[in-house]
N, C-alpha and C positions, 0 to 999 in steps of 0.2 A: 455569447458564443466566443467572443475575443478572450474573455476572462477564462473560459473553460479551456480553450486551446492553449492558452499561455500556462495554465496550471499544469495540464497533463503534459505539455511539451517540455517544461522545465523538469518534472519528474523524469521524464524519458531521457533527459540529458545528464541526469546524475552520474552515469557511468563514465563521463568525461571529467567529472570533478574529483571524485575520490582518489584516483591515481595521483592527483597533483599533491596530495597531502603526504605521500611518501618521503621520507623513510618511516613516518609513523605507521604503526601497525594497526590492525582493524580494531582492537580493544581500545587503543588510544584514541583513535578518530571516533569510535562510538561514545566514549566518555565525554570528549569535548563536544560532540554534536548534541548530547543531552543537555549539558551545562549551559552552552551558548544558545540553545534552543529556547531554554527557560529565560534567559536575559533578553532575547530577542521579543518573545511574547509578552513579557512584562512591559518592554518599551512600548509595544504597540498598543497595549491595554492602558497604558498611562496616558499616551497620546490622546486616546479615546475617552479617557476618564470613565472607563467602564468597569466598575468594581461591585455593583450592586449583587451580581450573581454569587459573589463569594459568601455573602450571608445567607443566601438561600440554599447552599450546598446541604445535602442530607448526608448521614453516615453511609447509607446504602450507596448513593452516587460515589462518594470517596472510595469506597471499598471496590466498586466495579471499575473505577477509573485506575486504582492501584492494579487490578489485574490487568487491565488494558495496557498500563504502563509497562508491565512485565512483558506482555506479547509484543508490543511495538518495539521495545528494546532488543528483544531476540531478532525481530524482523530486520531492524537497522543493522545489527551486528553481522548477521549471516549475509546480508546483502553487500555490505562494505567489504567483508571477507571475499565473497564471490567475485566481485568486480576486480579487487586488487590482486586476485590470484588467477586470473584468466578464465573466469567462469561467468562472463557476462551474458552469454546466450542461455545458460541454464538458469540464471537468475530471471532473464526475461520470460522463460518457460514458466516459471512460478506465477507470474503475474498473468500469463495467458490461462493458466489452470484455475486462477483464483474464482472466477464466475461459476466454474463447475462445483468448487468447494462450497460457494454460497448456496447453490442448489442443494447440494447435500445436507447442509446445515438446516435448510428449509424443511426437509424431510424429517431430519433427526430430532430437531429442537421444537420446531413449530407444527409438526405432523402435517405438513402440506402434502398433497397428492400430486405427483408428477404427471404431466401430460406425456403422450407417447414419444413427441419429438424431444422432450427433455430427457427422457429415459435414453433415447438414442445418442443424445449428446454426452450423457454421463458414460454410456457404454464406449463411445469413441474415445473420450478422455482416459478411460481406464486402459484401453488398448494401446493408446499412445504412450502410457507410463510403462507398460510392458515392453513395448518396442524399444524405448529409450533405456530401460533397464538392461536389455540385451546389448544395445549399442555402447553404453558407458561401461559395461561389466559390473555395474552396481545400480541400486536404485537411485534415481536422480534426487538425492536427498536434499540438495540445496533448493531445488524447485519445490519439492513437496514441503520443506520447512517454511519457505517464504510464503507458499499458498496457504498452508493451514494457519500459520501465525497471523498473517494479514486477515484471513477469513475469521479467525477468532477475535481478532481486534475489532473487526467491523461488526461482529456479532454482539460483543460486549457493548460497543458504543450504541447500538440500536437500543439497548435497555437503558442506557444512561440517558440518552436523548438530551444532549447538550451541544451547542455549537463547537466547532472544531478548535478554535482558537482558545476558548476557555478550558475545554477538555484537555488540550495539549499542555496548557499551563499547570494544571493539576497533575498530569501524568509526568512531566519533566520535573516538577517539584518532588514528587514521590522518588524518583530515580536520581535526583540531584545528589545526595549524599553518597549512594553507592558509587555514582560516577566520579564524584570528587575523590572518594578513598581510592578507586581504581587509578586515577590520574597521579595522585600522591605515591601510591605504591610503585607505579612505573618510573617516577622520578626517583625515588630512593634507591631503586634497583639499577638505575642507570640505563633503563630501556627506553625512556621517554625521548621523543623528537621535539616536543614543545620546549622552546627556550634554548635548544641546542642544535638546531638545523636552520638557523637564520630567521630574519624578521619575516620574510616572505612565508615561510612554512608556518609560522605562528599565527599570521594573519589569516591564512587560509583555513586553519583549524578554528580560529574564532569565527570565520565567515561560514562555518557548517551551520551555525545557528541561524544565520540569515538566510541561507539557501533552503533551510527547512521551513522557515516562517513564511517566506514570500509566495511560494506556490500554494500554500495552505490558505492564505488570505485571498488569493485569486480564486481558489476553488470555492471558498465561502461566497464570494461575490458572484460566482457563476450559478452556484446551487440555488440561491434565492431568487434568481431572474429567468432561468431556463427549466424545462420539464426534466424529471429525473430520467425519463426515457432517453433523452438527448445526452445527459451525463453519462448514462450507461453505454452509450455509443462511442462517446469520447475517450472513455477509459482505456480502449484499446490502443490509442495513441501512444501511451507510455510503453507498453511492451514491445510494440513495433519499433520505436525509436531505439530502445535498449537492444533489441535484436540486431537492428542494422548497425549499431555502433559496434557490437561485439563482432559481427561479421565483417564489416567494411574498414573499421578503425582499429580494433583490436586483433583483427585478423585470426579469430579463433576457428578451429577445425569444424567442419560441417560435412561429414561423409554421408553417403546416400542414405544409409539406416537412419541417420539422425534427422534427414530431411524428412523421411517417412513419417517418424513420430511427430515432428512439428506440423506436418500437413494433416494428420489425424486430429491433432489439437485444434487446428484452425477449421477444419470441418465441423467439429463440435461446437465450436463458437459461432459459426455461420448458422447451424441448426438452432442453437440456443437464442441467438439474436432474432432469426426469422420467426421462431415461435413466440417470443415475447412481444415482437411487434404485432404479430396476428392477434394474440390475446388482448393486446392493449386496444386494438381496433374494435374487437368484439365488445369489450367493456364499455368504450365510448359510445357504440351504437346502442347498447342496451341502456345506457344512461339517458339517451335522447328519446327513447320510446316514451310517449306520454302515458300516464297512469290514468286510466277511465274510473272515475269515482263511482262506487257502487250506489245504486238508487233504492231508496226505501220502498217497501211493499211491492 
């Protein structure tokens, strides 16, 4: 539980880190996050002397991880842009919506049949997006891109079935050259902060790799020790912290209409969580029912 709280707590505190990297723009921060994340996970794997998985990689896994790399890079870039341009609360909305997106993917990809309360949660989530579209005067595209990109990333990773650290190594390796190219282009154009905004800024950009790797390792430690139902409950800690940072630290606006949209999302999550817990209890009870063997004759 400590590992889980630490992982989701650190992810929730990310909105306090990315503004420290200014005057670097979102694209430069993204490029350095990808590059230094690869360095960080390579160091971790070297310390663990864990390289046997590389030989076991299949072409299918590499292809899926390449697709995941594109999805998570989009997610990271939009998230950094959102936080550094005063849209932290909208970014938090994306991670509140994400469980609902996972439910939709279950229907569309795995042909799962939704229970009535799940349909009610999806309906409330849809209503929330409509309310927030009216409030913002536009669709909440930051939240939707974050929710769908992270949901897609999780879906692809489900097919890959590889531990997070090893998967992140392949993903950041796939994106390393594009990230390096982007960083070099920004340097040549004179738009880069790295090396031009002081040693502190450079160290913070390098640190983006460390702050990416640490919560991931903590999450892995939690995932192998506590039930997935508990992990599912802990995941809400991240957007709650992001929301509070946007509201109390960044002092972003929250008019009444916006509160209405968020309350609808939170009600949807309450229904979804309660339904999941109830379904889990029924499944456990069914598993405990003894099977009476048939008798001959």
